[in-house]
N, C-alpha and C positions, 0 to 999 in steps of 0.2 A: 720408870725403869723403860717400857716400851719406846717411849721416845729417845732415851739415851742409845738405844739398840737402833732403834730406825735412824739414829743421826751416824752412828757409827758404820753402817750399811751405807749410807749415802755418801760418806767421806772415803768409803775404801773404793766404790763403784768408780766416783770421780778421779782418784788416785790413780785406779787401774785405766779408764781412758786416757789419763793425761801420760802415765808412764809407758803405755801400750799402744799408744797412738802416732801418727807421723802428719805434721802439718806445720806449714810455716819453715819449711826448708830454704823458701825463696822468696825474698820481698823486690819486685821489683813493677815495674809498667806493665799494664795489662795487653796484651797483645791476642794477635788471631789464635793463639794457643795456650794461653794463661791469663785467667778471670781475674786474677787478684789473689788469688786461695789458692789454687790449683790448677796442675793443667789438663790440657785435653787435645784429642784430636779434633781439628778443624771441621774434616766431612764427618764429624758423628758431635758436632757442637749441640745438634738440637735432640740425640738420641740418648737415652737413659745409658750410662755406660758400666752402671754397678753388675760386677760379677762376683759374687760370693762362693766362698768354701764350699756351701752346699749345692748350688747349681750346678758346680762342675760333676760333684759326684753324681747327681740326678740324671744328668746328660750321660753320664759314665756308665751308670748303671742300664739305662734305655737302650744306649747303644749294642753294651755287649750282652743285653738278654737278647737282640736282636742277630746280632752276629758272632755271638759266643767271646767267651773270656779272652784276654789279651797273652799272647803267646810271646814271652820276654827270655831274655838271658839270664838262667840262674846263675849261673857261675861265672866269676871272675875270668874275662880273657887277658890273657897275656900275651905281649908281643915283642919283638925284638925294639927297644927304644932306642931313638936316635940320637947320636952326638953332634951337634951342631957346631959349625966353624965359630970362632970369637965373633968375626966380622966380617962382611962382604963389600968390597971397594970397587967391583968391575961396576959395568953395567947392567947385569942382572939383577932378577929378584928370587928370592931363596924364599919358599913358603914351607914350613913344616905343621903338619896339621895333630896338634897336641890332645885333641878328642873334644867333642862337644860343638863350641863356637871359640875355643883357643886356639890359635895361630901364634905360632912366629915365623916372624916378617922380618926379612934381613936384606937390606938395600942403602946403599950410598953410606955405610959404616954406621947405620943404625940398627940398633935392633927392637921391634916393635912387637908387647903381646897384646891379642885383642881377649877380652873378656875371660881373663885368667881363671882357671877353677880347677887345682891340683887334689881338692879336697875328696873323701870317701863319698860323702853324701852333700847334694844340693840341697841345702836345709840350715838352720839355727840350731840344728842338733847334730851331735854326732852319732845319737842311738835313732834317729827315726828320719825318715824323709827319704824321697828318691836316692837309690844307691848306686855307685859308680858299676858300670858293667863291663869296662874294658879299662885297664889302666891307662895312667897318662902317655902319650905320645914319647915325651922327654922327661926325664927323670928329673925332680927340680934340681938336684944338684949338679946336673949336666946342663944347667941352662949358661948360656953366656951372660955378660952382664947387659941388663936391659936398660936402654935408654928412655922408652917410652912405653907405656901402658893405656891401652883404649876400653874405656867402660862404656858400653852402651845404656845400660840402664841398671835400675835397682835389685831386679829379682836375683833371688839366692844363685841360681845357674851361671849367672853371670855377673856379678859383684859378690864374690867370695872373699868374707873377712880373712880368716884365716890365710890364703892366698896371698893377698893383699899385703897382711901383716911380714909374711916370709920374703916377700918382694922389697920391701922396705930396707929387710935386715940385709938381703941380696944383694940389692944393686941400686937403692936410693932412685929410683925413677922417677920421671915425671908422669902423673896420671892425669888422661884428659877425658873428661865426660861432660854431661849434661847438667844444666842449671839445677842445684840444689842438693848434689850429692857428694861436693867437698865440704860441704856445709855438714851433711850427715857423717861423713867420713872423720871430718877434722874437730867439728864441733860438740859432735854428741859424742861420737865415739872416742875422740881424742887421739887419734893416729897421728898427728902432727905429719902430715905427708903432703909433698911438692905438688898441689892439686890445680888444675885449672878447670873453672867451669865454663862452658857453653852454650850458648842458645841456638837454634838452628840458623844457618846461613852464616854463623860465623867462624871465624878461623883462628889456629895459633900457627904462628911462624915459625920453624925451626932455624931456617936460614933463606935467603931470597929463593933458592929452587926448590925449597920442602917446605909444604903447606899441610895443614890438619884441618880440614873440615869438618863441622857435626852441622849435617843434614836430616831432615825431616823421615821419620818414620810412622807407622801407625801402629800404636802399642799401647800401654799404661805401665804405671808402677807401683810396687807396694811390698814393703816388708815386714809393717807392723800390724796387728790384730787388729787395729781401727786405724780409720784415715785410708787415703788413697790418693794416686796422683801428686806428691808432693815433691817430686824432683821429675825431671824432663827425661824423655828416650828418646832414641836417635840411632841414626846411621853415621859412620864416618867416610870419607873420602880422602885419602893420602894421596896429594899432587906433587909428584917428583920429576925428576928430568929423566929419568929412566921408566916410565910412565904411571898411569894414574892407577890408584889400587879403592875399589869399594868394599866396605865391611856393613852386612845390613842388620846387624844387632838380632832384634827378633821383632817381626813386624808383618802385618796383614798385608794383602796385596792393594795399591791403589795407585796413583797419579805420580807419585814421589818418586819412584825409578825412571821414568821418562823425563820427569823436570831435572833428575840428575844428569841425565845424559845431554840435555840440552846446555845445561853449565860447563859440563866438562869434555863434552862431543863422544868422546870412547874412555872405556876401560881396558888396561891393559889384564888386570884382574879382579874377578867379584869373587867375594866371599856369602854364600847365598844360603839361609837354611832352608831344609828339606822336611825335618820333623814337627811333631806335635799337633798335627791337622785333624787328628778324626778323635770323637765326631766331629764331622765338619760342619754340622750347622749352628755349632757351639765356639769352636777354635778357631774356626778361619776369619773371624771377625777381627784379630789380632795374630794370627800367625799366617805361613804361606804353606801350601801345599807343594808336592813336587811338581805338578803340571803347572801352578802358578811360580814356582821359581824359574822354570825354563820361560815364561814369558816376561819376568823380569830380568831374566840373561839378555832376551832381547832386545826389550826396552831400553836396558844400561849400554847396548853396543858393548858388549863385553866380550873380550878376544877371548879368554879363557875362565870360565868360571868352576869353582870349587864348592861342593855340598859341604854343608856344617850343621849342627843342630841334631843331631841323630845317631841311635844306637849308643848313646853314653850313658843317661839318665832317663827313666821312663816317667815320664811328663803325661802323657796322652794314651789313647786306646786304639793307638795302630799296634800292629804287631812288630818285633824286632826288626823283621827284614822289609816290613813293607816301604818304608820310603825309598829304599834300593828299587825294589821290584818296580813300584809304581813311576820312580826316577826314569829306569830304563825304557819302561813301556812309551813313557811321554818323547822319550828323547826318539825314538822310533819314528812316531807320531810325526814329529817335529823334523825329522832328518836332521837330527843332531848328534854328533857323536863325541869326536874327542874336543869339541869347543867347552863340554860341560862334563865334569868328573866327577866321582867320589875317591875322594884321594884317602887311602888305608891311613888309619892312625900309626903316626910313627914313620909315615914316608914323606919325603921333601920332594917338591917340584921346583924345578930352577926354570924360570922364562926369562929369554934373552932378547 
């Protein structure tokens, strides 16, 4: 009886590991960021990249014990939502802040969404996990027909499955993402999307004058309870005749910003994260602070940069207003004013 019980427990554990683990989403040649089983950051090749659920909360506890409990927005902020135009055909770029890392980019007759999340929580659950602090800058039903969706990586605040399914029904767009993510979405989740996977430095051509490049970033990926880095993370560069756009996704600070500048010379617009950076000794390995975002803005030779990834979901230990305060202080130090802005959620900027 005991042997049968132990065998049952072993089978249950193995089943749990298989069902709640991620691995083998991508099969391909070994590279400087893929070891044949999982992806890694080249500059961290010989460093232990393990980050556990418990280590995050341990660091959070230590930080808040020293600096006090995080002051966050308790009530959902409502705003005047934007109603975008159906298409933009002139030589301008229209960018609307939906919130977090979600933007609507409109240029050359194309409508592009970056890391769209319209859900109330950035979580696999509807009742648990980081809750939205401000409503989306565009009501989902007011979205124009979306042509392209860019997904930088698999974390819940960037690859939101309910939003992806709604977008499929709404527009049937083309999804462009890193290696392994289309496998997850189409083979595991059975979404049947029009989905393109790219490796770093690969591009997808919409037309001779419009290319979308997938570029390196310093981050990681994980959705399931077990396993890690089964899919590739990255940044995007949109190369167009009306100007280049850089979308950073999630990333730590490294040489990939200056490398992007060498490849594209300059960017008319860069979307750069400024949140999820405290406690700094833990979070800055794979995120950038407002001061590092300013460095990235300079590295990229960006003519206009817009802050993102702040004041929407509580993901770390900075206070609700810290990213904006720290950004403004750093801008004064670097004597940067209107070149780098925090565009309010729901607001649109037109670059001509």
